[in-house]
C-alpha positions as CSV (number, residue, x, y, z in Angstrom):
1,M,4.7,-29.8,35.4
2,K,7.3,-27.5,37.3
3,E,9.3,-24.6,35.1
4,P,12.9,-25.8,35.1
5,I,15.5,-23.1,37.3
6,R,16.8,-21.5,34.2
7,L,20.5,-20.2,35.5
8,L,22.7,-18.3,33.9
9,I,26.6,-18.6,34.4
10,L,28.5,-15.3,33.8
11,C,32.2,-14.5,32.4
12,S,32.8,-11.6,30.2
13,W,31.9,-12.3,26.6
14,G,30.2,-16.0,28.1
15,A,33.0,-18.4,26.4
16,T,34.6,-19.9,29.7
17,S,31.1,-20.4,31.0
18,S,29.6,-22.8,28.5
19,R,32.1,-25.2,29.7
20,L,30.7,-25.4,33.0
21,A,26.7,-24.5,32.5
22,K,27.9,-28.2,30.7
23,Q,28.7,-29.4,33.8
24,V,26.1,-28.2,35.7
25,Q,23.4,-28.9,33.6
26,E,24.7,-32.9,33.6
27,A,24.8,-33.0,37.3
28,A,21.5,-31.5,37.2
29,N,20.5,-34.5,34.6
30,R,22.4,-37.1,37.3
31,R,19.9,-36.1,39.7
32,G,16.7,-35.2,37.6
33,I,16.6,-32.1,38.6
34,S,15.1,-29.8,35.8
35,L,17.3,-26.9,35.4
36,V,18.3,-25.2,32.6
37,A,21.8,-24.0,32.4
38,D,23.4,-21.6,30.2
39,A,26.0,-19.2,29.5
40,D,26.5,-15.5,28.5
41,G,28.1,-11.8,29.2
42,I,27.8,-9.7,31.4
43,S,26.7,-7.0,28.4
44,A,23.9,-9.3,27.5
45,F,22.7,-9.8,31.2
46,K,22.4,-6.6,32.1
47,Q,20.7,-5.6,29.2
48,G,18.0,-9.1,30.5
49,Q,18.4,-10.6,26.7
50,K,18.3,-14.3,28.2
51,P,15.8,-14.6,31.0
52,C,16.7,-16.3,34.4
53,D,16.0,-17.3,37.6
54,V,20.1,-17.5,39.6
55,A,22.7,-16.4,38.0
56,L,26.4,-17.0,38.7
57,L,29.4,-15.1,38.2
58,E,33.0,-16.5,37.8
59,P,35.8,-15.6,39.8
60,Q,37.6,-14.2,36.5
61,V,35.5,-11.8,36.7
62,R,34.8,-10.9,40.2
63,H,35.7,-7.1,39.6
64,L,32.6,-6.8,38.2
65,K,30.6,-8.2,40.9
66,K,28.7,-4.3,41.4
67,E,27.5,-4.2,37.6
68,V,25.6,-8.0,38.1
69,S,24.9,-6.7,41.5
70,K,22.7,-3.7,40.0
71,A,21.0,-6.1,37.3
72,A,20.5,-8.7,39.1
73,S,18.5,-6.3,42.1
74,E,16.4,-4.9,40.0
75,R,15.5,-8.1,38.5
76,G,14.6,-9.7,41.2
77,I,17.7,-12.3,40.5
78,P,19.8,-13.9,43.1
79,W,23.1,-14.5,42.4
80,D,26.4,-15.0,43.6
81,L,30.2,-15.5,42.5
82,V,31.2,-19.3,41.6
83,D,32.9,-21.0,44.4
84,P,36.7,-20.0,42.9
85,V,37.3,-24.4,43.2
86,A,34.5,-25.7,42.0
87,F,35.3,-23.4,39.1
88,A,38.5,-24.4,39.2
89,T,37.6,-27.8,38.2
90,M,35.0,-27.8,36.8
91,D,32.5,-29.5,39.5
92,G,29.3,-29.1,38.4
93,D,28.0,-31.1,40.8
94,R,29.0,-28.3,43.8
95,V,28.1,-25.7,41.7
96,L,24.8,-27.1,41.5
97,E,24.7,-27.5,45.3
98,Q,25.0,-23.6,44.9
99,V,22.6,-22.9,42.5
100,L,19.7,-25.0,44.9
101,R,20.9,-22.8,48.2
102,L,20.5,-19.1,46.2
103,I,16.9,-20.5,45.0
104,Q,16.1,-21.4,48.6
105,Q,17.3,-18.4,50.3
106,D,15.1,-16.5,47.4
């Protein structure tokens, strides 16, 4: 059985990203995609506390993208900013598409 894609959505402390992670998880479940969506803060990501295959940074903390980029590149994790429209509308399907594109680029 194929291992699920492990997605980590990042914000300052992990609070606002939890709702979006739930929406992405539901979108993946509807489409039969093996994915585990989780949320966490940037400091936990930098310390590698939760393993992940791909990371997304929420738009409101985009000023931290250098830190995220460094931590992601050290561990070979593809990452990007969450599409701002998808974030504003909590569009799990649109964010899922973004995740799948990132994984394919890897």
